[in-house]
C-alpha positions in Angstrom: 0.0 0.0 0.0 3.0 2.3 0.4 2.6 3.6 -3.2 -1.0 4.7 -2.6 -1.4 8.5 -2.2 -3.7 7.9 0.9 -1.1 5.8 2.8 0.5 7.8 5.7 4.0 6.7 5.0 5.5 9.6 7.0 4.2 8.4 10.4 3.4 4.6 10.1 5.2 2.5 12.6 3.5 -0.8 12.0 0.3 -2.4 10.7 -1.5 -5.1 12.6 -4.6 -6.6 11.0 -7.1 -3.7 10.6 -5.0 -1.2 12.6 -2.4 1.3 11.5 -0.1 2.3 14.4 1.5 5.7 13.9 3.6 8.1 15.9 0.5 10.1 16.6 -2.0 7.4 17.4 -3.9 4.4 15.9 -6.1 4.4 12.9 -8.6 1.8 11.7 -7.8 0.5 8.1 -9.5 -1.6 5.5 -9.1 -2.2 1.8 -10.6 -4.6 -0.6 -9.7 -4.5 -4.3 -13.1 -6.0 -5.1 -14.7 -2.6 -4.2 -13.8 -1.6 -7.8 -16.0 -4.4 -9.2 -19.8 -4.3 -9.6 -20.1 -7.6 -7.6 -18.9 -5.9 -4.3 -21.5 -3.2 -4.5 -24.3 -5.6 -5.5 -23.6 -7.9 -2.4 -23.3 -5.0 0.2 -26.0 -5.2 2.9 -24.9 -3.1 5.9 -25.3 0.3 4.4 -27.4 3.4 5.4 -29.6 5.5 3.2 -29.5 5.0 -0.6 -27.2 2.5 -2.2 -26.5 1.7 -5.9 -28.5 -1.3 -7.1 -27.7 -3.8 -9.9 -24.4 -2.1 -10.5 -22.9 -2.6 -14.0 -19.8 -0.3 -14.0 -17.4 1.0 -11.4 -14.9 3.7 -12.6 -12.2 5.4 -10.7 -12.2 9.1 -11.3 -9.6 10.2 -8.9 -7.3 8.9 -6.1 -6.0 11.3 -3.5 -4.8 11.4 0.1 -8.3 10.9 1.4 -9.0 7.8 -0.7 -10.8 7.4 -4.0 -13.6 9.1 -6.0 -15.5 6.6 -8.1 -18.4 6.6 -10.5 -20.8 3.7 -9.6 -23.4 3.8 -12.5 -25.5 6.9 -11.8 -23.9 7.7 -8.4 -20.6 9.2 -7.3 -18.9 7.6 -4.3 -16.1 8.7 -1.9 -14.2 5.6 -0.7 -12.1 6.1 2.5 -9.7 3.2 3.1 -8.6 4.9 6.3 -11.8 6.3 7.9 -11.4 9.6 9.8 -14.6 9.9 11.7 -18.3 10.4 10.7 -18.4 14.1 10.2 -19.8 14.0 6.6 -22.3 11.1 7.1 -23.6 13.0 10.1 -24.4 16.0 7.9 -26.3 13.8 5.4 -28.3 12.2 8.2 -29.3 15.4 9.9 -32.7 16.7 8.9 -31.8 20.1 10.3 -28.7 20.4 8.2 -30.5 19.1 5.1 -33.2 21.8 5.6 -30.6 24.5 6.2 -28.1 23.9 3.5 -29.3 21.1 1.3 -29.9 23.4 -1.7 -26.2 24.6 -1.6 -24.3 21.6 -0.3 -24.3 18.2 -2.1 -24.8 16.1 1.0 -24.3 12.3 1.0 -27.5 10.3 0.5 -26.2 6.9 1.7 -23.0 5.1 2.6 -21.2 2.4 4.6 -20.1 3.3 8.1 -17.8 1.1 10.2 -15.4 2.8 12.7 -15.9 5.9 10.6 -17.2 6.7 7.1 -15.8 4.1 4.7 -18.0 4.9 1.7 -20.1 8.0 1.1 -22.7 8.0 -1.7 -23.5 11.2 -3.5 -26.1 11.9 -6.2 -24.8 11.9 -9.8 -23.1 15.2 -10.6 -20.4 16.6 -12.9 -17.1 15.7 -11.1 -15.1 18.3 -13.0 -13.7 20.6 -10.3 -14.9 24.2 -10.2 -13.2 27.2 -8.8 -13.9 27.9 -5.2 -16.6 30.5 -4.5 -16.5 32.8 -1.5 -20.2 34.0 -1.9 -21.3 30.3 -1.8 -19.5 29.8 1.5 -21.0 33.0 2.9 -24.5 31.9 1.9 -24.0 28.5 3.5 -22.9 30.1 6.8 -25.8 32.5 6.8 -28.2 29.7 6.3 -26.7 27.7 9.2 -27.0 30.9 11.4 -30.6 31.6 10.4 -31.5 27.9 11.3 -29.9 28.1 14.7 -27.0 25.8 13.8 -24.3 28.3 14.6 -22.9 29.5 18.0 -20.1 31.7 19.2 -16.8 29.8 18.9 -15.2 28.6 22.1 -12.0 30.5 22.5 -10.3 28.2 25.0 -11.0 25.1 23.0 -9.8 26.8 19.8 -6.5 27.9 21.4 -6.0 24.4 22.9 -6.5 23.0 19.4 -3.8 25.2 17.9 -1.4 24.3 20.8 -1.9 20.6 20.0 -0.7 21.2 16.4 2.2 23.4 17.5 3.4 20.7 20.0 3.1 17.8 17.5 5.0 19.8 14.9 7.5 21.2 17.4 7.2 24.6 15.7 8.9 27.7 17.1 5.7 29.6 16.8 3.1 30.4 19.4 0.0 32.3 18.5 -3.2 32.7 20.5 -6.0 35.1 20.2 -9.3 36.1 21.8 -12.6 35.7 19.9 -15.3 38.3 19.6 -19.0 37.4 19.8 -19.2 37.7 16.0 -16.9 34.8 15.5 -19.5 32.1 15.0 -18.8 28.4 14.6 -20.8 25.4 13.2 -20.5 21.7 12.6 -17.6 20.8 10.3 -18.7 21.2 6.6 -15.7 19.6 5.0 -14.9 22.6 2.9 -11.8 22.0 0.6 -10.7 23.7 -2.6 -11.4 20.4 -4.4 -15.1 20.3 -3.2 -16.7 22.7 -5.6 -18.8 21.0 -8.3 -21.8 21.4 -10.5 -25.0 19.5 -9.7 -28.0 19.9 -11.9 -26.5 23.2 -13.4 -25.8 24.7 -9.9 -22.5 25.3 -8.2 -22.5 23.4 -4.9 -20.1 22.3 -2.3 -19.4 18.5 -2.0 -18.0 18.0 1.6 -14.8 16.2 2.1 -13.8 14.0 5.1 -11.4 15.4 7.7 -7.8 14.9 6.7 -5.9 12.1 8.4 -3.3 14.3 10.0 -5.8 16.7 11.5 -8.1 13.8 12.7 -5.3 12.2 14.7 -4.6 15.4 16.6 -8.1 17.1 16.9 -11.5 15.8 15.9 -12.4 19.3 14.4 -16.1 18.7 14.8 -17.0 22.3 15.4 -15.1 25.0 13.4 -15.4 28.8 13.0 -17.3 29.8 9.9 -14.4 32.0 8.8 -12.0 29.1 8.7 -13.8 27.7 5.7 -13.0 30.9 3.9 -9.3 30.6 5.0 -9.2 27.1 3.4 -10.2 28.5 0.0 -8.5 31.8 0.3 -7.6 33.7 -2.8 -8.0 37.3 -4.0 -11.2 36.3 -5.8 -12.8 34.3 -2.9 -12.1 37.1 -0.4 -13.7 39.7 -2.7 -16.7 37.5 -3.2 -17.2 37.0 0.6 -16.5 40.6 1.6 -19.0 41.9 -1.0 -21.7 40.0 1.0 -20.8 41.1 4.5 -21.4 44.3 6.3 -18.0 46.3 6.2 -18.0 47.1 9.9 -18.7 43.5 10.9 -16.0 42.1 8.5 -13.5 44.5 9.9 -14.1 43.1 13.4 -13.9 39.6 12.1 -10.7 40.1 10.2 -8.7 42.1 12.8 -5.4 40.4 13.5 -5.2 41.5 17.1 -8.4 39.8 18.2 -7.9 36.3 16.8 -9.5 37.1 13.4 -9.0 35.8 9.9 -5.2 35.5 10.1 -5.3 33.2 13.2 -7.7 30.9 11.3 -5.3 30.9 8.3 -2.6 29.9 10.8 -4.7 26.9 11.9 -5.2 25.9 8.2 -1.4 26.2 7.7 -0.7 24.0 10.7 -3.2 21.3 9.4 -1.5 21.4 6.0 1.9 20.9 7.7 0.5 18.0 9.7 -0.7 16.3 6.6 2.6 17.0 4.8 4.4 15.2 7.6 1.9 12.3 7.7 2.2 11.6 3.9 5.9 12.2 3.7 5.6 15.2 1.3 9.1 16.7 1.9 8.9 19.5 -0.7 5.4 20.6 0.5 6.6 20.5 4.1 9.6 22.7 3.3 7.4 25.3 1.5 4.9 25.4 4.4 7.7 25.8 7.0 8.9 28.8 5.1 5.4 30.3 5.2 5.4 29.7 8.9 8.3 32.1 9.4 6.0 35.0 8.7 4.4 34.3 12.0 7.5 35.6 13.8 7.2 38.9 12.0 3.5 39.3 12.8 4.2 38.4 16.5 6.9 41.1 16.7 4.5 43.7 15.5 1.9 42.5 17.9 4.4 42.8 20.7 4.9 46.4 19.8 1.2 47.0 19.8 0.8 45.3 23.2 3.6 47.6 24.6 1.5 50.6 23.6 -1.6 49.0 25.2 0.4 48.4 28.4 1.5 52.0 28.4 -2.2 53.1 28.2 -3.1 51.0 31.2 -0.1 52.2 33.2 -0.8 55.9 32.4 -4.5 55.5 33.3 -3.5 54.0 36.6 -1.2 57.0 37.4 -4.0 59.4 36.5 -6.4 57.6 38.8 -3.9 57.4 41.6 -3.2 61.2 41.2 -6.9 62.0 41.6 -7.2 59.7 44.7 -4.1 61.4 46.3 -5.7 64.8 45.6 -8.9 63.8 47.3 -7.1 62.7 50.5 -4.9 65.8 50.5 -1.5 64.1 49.7 -1.0 66.2 46.5 -2.4 69.6 45.5 -5.4 70.0 43.3 -3.3 71.8 40.7 -0.8 69.0 40.6 -3.6 66.4 40.1 -5.1 68.5 37.3 -1.8 68.8 35.5 -1.2 65.1 35.9 -4.7 64.3 34.6 -4.3 66.5 31.6 -0.8 65.2 30.7 -2.0 61.6 31.3 -4.9 62.0 29.0 -2.7 63.4 26.2 -0.2 60.7 26.7 -3.0 58.0 26.5 -4.3 59.5 23.4 -0.8 59.4 21.8 -0.3 55.8 23.0 -3.7 54.8 21.6 -2.7 56.3 18.3 0.5 54.3 18.4 -1.4 51.1 19.3 -3.7 51.5 16.3 -0.9 52.4 13.9 1.2 49.4 15.1 -1.5 46.7 14.6 -0.5 44.5 11.6 -3.0 44.5 8.7 -4.7 41.2 8.3 -3.5 41.0 4.7 0.1 40.7 6.0 -0.3 37.0 6.7 
């Protein structure tokens, strides 16, 4: 199996029966070459939802690091030899999700589940990949929000997730950030650049299973909406998304100092690095590590900004203490007034410096 693109050659330590032991944990594993024959599909019984009947032809369309995409008569199937959870089948089996986004996301209509999603069945569609679309992602998120399927992202859990990846990769970077109330999250949608297809003449998202490397280190069941945009980021997708959102709200979501869009891009980068290690992609790993060096530059600028912020707090404390001392007669009223005036001026200057020193979100 070592030659297969979905085999984690970079982390496998041993294979015992249906288990793959890796440096990061254990994975279930199965593979049957007969799955590429009609007989396998016709004999399958333990499936959920719809399943191809009286199959005449099975054709491999693509093989990638998640498994295979095959055409099974009038259906398209995603085959996962190394299952990574049930994120995608859960979407297809949820009536709430189907109601909310079923017109924009091509959800699975059936499959085979055993220790994870092994086979996912999708309706027939044009498998030619389309360009990612930021406005489609925006519409999907808005539908999730309007149907009550979104909630504020959990800041602590999110920062713990990033720490897991930093530790496993032994990076020299450390990036944490607060989350505003506008940073909403929802069940994982499986957004990938390779997931945009045409179904019945309409552009839709076909969700992809969580990648093997990410799955081993964090289940990723609940992700910020904006992370999906970070996955497909380009000048075009950003413009498409920003054209839909209120400028004031998008500014708050994208700010680098409050754990905005750049921090989500950092998470995506760490996940890509984890997968590069897992699949032994040395060239990709080298390129991504170079990208990671930009974090140090961003952190240096954030350090300057925090220094200005600390100066504001210190100056404010001095002003308050001066007023208190004036009230109890330890300093004169005139001295307190001068201290207050100078303090306010200094805080205004420091505030200006803080705003000017905040890195622009486009810098990462």
